[in-house]
C-alpha positions in Angstrom: -2.7 -9.1 -11.5 1.0 -9.0 -11.1 2.9 -10.0 -7.9 5.8 -7.9 -6.6 7.9 -10.2 -4.5 9.5 -8.9 -1.2 12.8 -10.3 -1.9 13.0 -8.6 -5.5 11.9 -5.2 -4.0 14.5 -5.5 -1.3 17.3 -6.6 -3.6 17.0 -3.7 -6.3 16.2 -0.1 -6.7 12.7 0.2 -8.3 11.2 3.1 -10.1 7.7 3.0 -8.7 4.9 5.0 -10.6 2.3 4.7 -8.1 2.3 3.3 -4.5 -1.2 2.8 -3.1 -1.4 2.1 0.6 -4.6 0.0 1.4 -5.6 0.5 5.1 -7.9 -2.2 6.4 -7.6 -2.1 10.2 -5.9 0.1 12.7 -2.4 -1.4 12.0 -2.7 -3.7 8.9 -1.7 -2.3 5.6 -1.3 -3.8 2.1 0.6 -2.1 -0.6 -0.2 -2.2 -4.3 2.4 -1.0 -6.7 2.2 0.2 -10.4 5.5 0.0 -12.2 5.2 0.6 -16.0 2.3 -1.4 -17.2 2.4 -3.9 -14.2 0.1 -3.4 -11.2 -0.2 -5.7 -8.3 0.2 -6.3 -4.5 3.5 -6.9 -2.7 3.8 -10.4 -1.7 6.0 -12.1 1.0 8.1 -15.3 0.9 5.0 -17.4 1.8 3.1 -16.2 -1.4 0.7 -14.1 0.7 0.1 -10.4 0.4 2.7 -8.8 2.6 1.3 -7.1 5.7 2.8 -3.9 6.9 2.1 -2.9 10.5 2.7 0.9 10.4 3.1 3.6 7.9 6.7 3.9 9.1 7.3 0.3 8.2 6.1 1.1 4.7 8.2 4.3 4.4 11.4 2.4 5.5 10.8 -0.6 3.4 10.6 1.6 0.2 13.1 4.2 1.2 15.7 3.0 -1.4 13.0 3.2 -4.2 12.0 6.0 -6.4 8.3 6.8 -5.9 6.5 9.1 -8.2 3.1 9.2 -6.5 1.8 7.7 -3.3 -1.6 7.7 -1.6 -3.6 5.8 1.0 -7.2 4.3 0.7 -9.0 3.4 3.8 -11.6 0.7 3.9 -13.7 -0.3 7.0 -16.0 -3.2 7.4 -17.7 -1.3 10.4 -19.7 1.5 8.7 -22.9 -0.5 8.5 -22.4 -1.6 12.2 -22.3 1.9 13.6 -25.1 3.3 11.6 -23.1 5.1 8.8 -24.6 5.4 5.3 -23.6 2.6 2.7 -20.0 3.1 1.4 -19.4 5.1 -1.7 -18.7 3.2 -4.9 -15.2 4.7 -5.1 -13.0 4.9 -1.9 -11.5 8.3 -1.1 -7.7 8.5 -1.7 -5.6 10.6 0.7 -2.1 11.8 0.1 0.6 9.7 1.6 4.0 11.1 2.1 6.9 8.9 1.5 9.4 11.5 2.9 11.5 10.5 6.1 11.5 11.6 8.7 7.7 11.6 8.8 
């Protein structure tokens, strides 16, 4: 999997084919990008997946980029704990608007 570096994304205008927001907790998001034939997560300067702390943070970070398609996938580890049925094999993707103001 390819690594998209924060400093590179901030320095240039990118044409992003797909921006996938991966929601894990109430305010922790990771972003996976597809640009051409490269797909991977956004990484910070410490070589760790970059954490975004709000949907606004994501929109502001990528405001200078061209994004063709964006969506959000939500994953929770708590379904089993609260009596929900087992997770589906495929997570549901919800539309995610990159438009500002939001």
